[in-house]
C-alpha positions in Angstrom: -46.7 -119.5 22.8 -46.5 -116.2 24.4 -49.1 -113.5 23.3 -47.8 -110.4 21.9 -47.7 -107.3 24.1 -50.3 -104.8 23.0 -49.1 -101.9 21.0 -48.2 -98.8 23.1 -50.7 -96.6 21.2 -51.1 -93.1 22.7 -54.6 -92.5 22.9 -54.6 -88.9 24.8 -52.9 -86.5 26.7 -53.4 -83.5 28.9 -54.3 -82.5 32.7 -51.0 -83.9 33.5 -51.5 -87.5 32.4 -51.3 -89.7 29.3 -53.7 -92.6 28.2 -51.6 -95.3 26.7 -52.9 -98.7 25.5 -56.0 -98.1 27.7 -54.1 -97.1 30.7 -53.7 -93.7 32.3 -50.3 -92.5 33.5 -50.0 -89.5 35.6 -46.9 -87.3 34.9 -44.1 -87.5 32.4 -43.3 -90.6 30.9 -40.9 -92.6 28.3 -43.1 -94.7 26.0 -41.2 -97.6 24.5 -42.7 -99.9 21.9 -43.0 -102.6 24.6 -43.2 -100.7 27.8 -43.9 -97.2 29.5 -41.6 -96.0 32.3 -41.9 -92.9 34.7 -39.9 -90.1 33.8 -38.7 -87.0 35.8 -39.0 -84.7 32.7 -35.3 -84.0 32.9 -34.0 -83.7 29.2 -30.3 -84.9 30.1 -28.2 -88.0 29.8 -29.1 -88.6 33.6 -32.8 -88.1 32.8 -32.6 -90.5 29.9 -30.8 -93.3 31.3 -33.4 -95.7 30.2 -33.2 -94.6 26.7 -29.2 -94.8 26.5 -29.6 -98.3 28.1 -32.1 -99.4 25.2 -29.6 -98.4 22.7 -29.7 -101.7 20.7 -33.4 -101.8 20.6 -33.7 -97.9 19.2 -33.2 -95.9 16.1 -35.0 -92.7 17.1 -36.0 -90.9 20.3 -38.8 -88.2 20.1 -38.8 -85.7 22.8 -42.0 -84.3 23.6 -41.0 -80.8 25.3 -44.3 -79.8 26.7 -46.3 -77.1 25.1 -43.6 -75.8 23.0 -40.8 -77.5 21.3 -37.3 -76.5 22.8 -33.7 -77.8 21.4 -32.2 -80.9 22.9 -28.9 -79.9 24.5 -25.9 -80.6 22.5 -24.1 -83.1 24.9 -27.2 -85.1 25.3 -27.6 -85.1 21.1 -23.9 -86.4 21.2 -24.6 -88.8 23.9 -27.4 -90.4 22.0 -25.7 -90.0 18.5 -22.6 -92.2 19.8 -25.0 -95.0 20.6 -26.9 -94.8 17.2 -30.0 -92.9 18.4 -31.2 -89.7 16.7 -33.3 -87.5 18.4 -36.2 -85.2 17.3 -37.4 -82.4 19.7 -41.1 -81.2 19.3 -44.1 -80.6 21.6 -45.7 -83.0 23.3 -48.8 -83.4 21.1 -46.6 -83.5 18.0 -44.4 -86.3 19.6 -47.6 -88.2 20.7 -48.9 -88.4 17.1 -45.6 -88.8 15.3 -44.8 -91.7 17.8 -48.0 -93.6 17.0 -47.4 -93.0 13.4 -43.9 -94.6 13.6 -45.5 -97.3 15.8 -47.7 -98.2 13.1 -44.7 -98.6 10.8 -43.2 -100.8 13.0 -40.1 -98.3 13.5 -37.6 -98.8 16.4 -38.7 -95.6 18.3 -39.3 -94.4 21.7 -40.9 -91.0 23.0 -39.8 -89.0 26.3 -43.0 -87.1 26.8 -43.3 -83.8 29.3 -46.7 -84.1 30.6 -48.8 -81.0 29.7 -51.8 -79.2 31.6 
């Protein structure tokens, strides 16, 4: 029987990196409940193809916009809505905390996180 994957708990962030499930990741990342992928930090359809490809596994995308919240472009919001994914922008710290809460609730969530200094 296969062992379950460890939860992708975000344990820390700052200095351009994230500590997730005990492993440091430098730069921006997209955190899914079962994996982490590097990310360019581009908040667009092209920049978030991994999220759009995971449509059946997600209900919500948190976008950690860096030090301050910025709105998500309308065309990206529409593309995500079209595949059934709601999007919530917030600063990166809030996105990390919210992701952990939703992960603990076993929600179908991902977080696109822009690294902060």
